[in-house]
N, C-alpha and C positions, 0 to 999 in steps of 0.2 A: 659377418661384420656389419652388413647393412641392417640386419635385424636389430642389433644392439644400438646402432645409431638411431633407428626409428623409435625404439623404446625410450631411449634417453630424450629424444626430441618430444615425444608425447608426454613424458613426465614433466618436462620443462614448460610445455604449453599448458598443461593442467595446473601446475603450480602458479603460473603467471595470470591465469584467467581470474576474473573477479566474480565472486559469488554474490548472489542476491540474498539478503538476510531475511526476507519475509515472502510468504506465498500469498496468492489470492485467497486461498482457504483460510489462512491466518487473519487476513484483513476482515473477512466476513465473520469470522469467529469473534474478533475483537468487538465488533459492533453489538454483539449479544451479551457482552459482559458489563457489569457496573464499573465505575471508575477504579475502585480498589482492585477488583478482579483483573481488569485490563492492565493495571500497573504491575501486578504480580506476574501476569502472563508474560509481559514484555521484559521485566527485570530478572525473573528467575532463569530464563534461558541464557543470560549473560551475553546476549547479542545486542541488546539495546540498553541504554542507561538513561535515566531521567535527566533531562538537561535543565528545565525550569518549568515553573507553573505560573501562568499569567491569568489575570481576571479580565474577561472580556464580556461585555453585555450581561454582567451579573453571573457569569459561569466561570468556573475554574477549568482552564484548558492546560493539560499537561503535555509537554513536548519531550519526546525521546529522540536520542541520536544513536546511530550505530556505533558500536564500540571498536570494531576492528579497523586498524589503519590500512589493512590490505584491500579493503572494499571501499569504493567511492561512497561518500557520505549519503546516508539515508536518514530520514526523519519521519516520525509518526506523531500526530497530534490526536489526543483523545480528550473527551470531556464536553465537547459541544453537543447539545441536545435540545430537543423541543418536547415540552410536556403538553399532552393533549388534555382536553376537558375531563376525560374519564380517568386521568391519572397515568396513562401509558406514556412511557418515556421513549422517544425516538432518538437514537444516537447517530453521530456522524464521526467517521474516522478519516483522517487525511494522511496520506503517505507522500512524501517528497523525496526525490533522489537526484543526484547529480550525474546519473548514468541512464540515458534514455533507453538503453537495452533492457534495463529492469522493467520499464513500462511495456516494452514489446513482449517480454516474457509474461507479464501479468495479463496482457490482452489475449495471448494464446491460452493461458490458464482459464480465463473467463469464457472463452469460446468452448474449451473442453468441458467446462462446467455447465454447458448448454444454456448460458445466459443469452438473451436476445440482443443483438446489436441493433439498437433503435436509430442510431445516427453515426455516420462517419463523415467527417468533413474537416475543414480548416478555416481559421481566421488569419489575421495578419501575423500572429505570433505563435500559434499552436496548431498541431494536428489534434483533432478532437474525436474521441470515441465514447459514445454513450451506450451503456448496457442497462438492461432492465429485466426484472422478474417480479414475482408477487411480493418479495420481501425487501429488495434493494434497488436503489437508483445509483448507478455507478458512472462517474465521469472520469475518463483517463485522458490526459493531455501530454503531448510531447512537444517541447518547444522547438520551433524552427529557427530561432535566433540565438538561443543559448543551449548549453549542454545540460538540460534538466528535464524532469517530467514530474507529473503529479497524478495521484489517484484520490478521488473523493468518493467514499462509500456512505450513502445515506440510507438509513433504515426507513422503510415505508410502513404506513399504517396498514395492517392486514385485516381485510374484511372477509371473514369466512362465510360459508354458505349457511 
């Protein structure tokens, strides 16, 4: 009888936990896609839907929201970029969540991906984690005053040998 109670309890806990809709690998993949490709990548999985497009500093930034009501709200913004003199476009992807545990999970994934933790500290409002490698500059913040977190992935200019 105890076995069955344990199994029922595990199933209930598994159903009640909230899943994260995107992985660290997905965020770094998004940065390598054009706006249309990133839109399709996020929309086709039916996990995120386009919420709105805004124009900011002459750039169209598209904001997506997680679809599931079972998961705390998650947002992704794509479209912010910098164009270099040689025509190379460096993109930025921003991920926001109302569940700080999602950011903790992404920090663990970044460490497993062998990114270098360049800075770990805090300011008045956030715990801050900065990761770096040859391709990306990543800032992850977890609010100390509110129940939220953010990841900003910026593509770096790669200078090969």
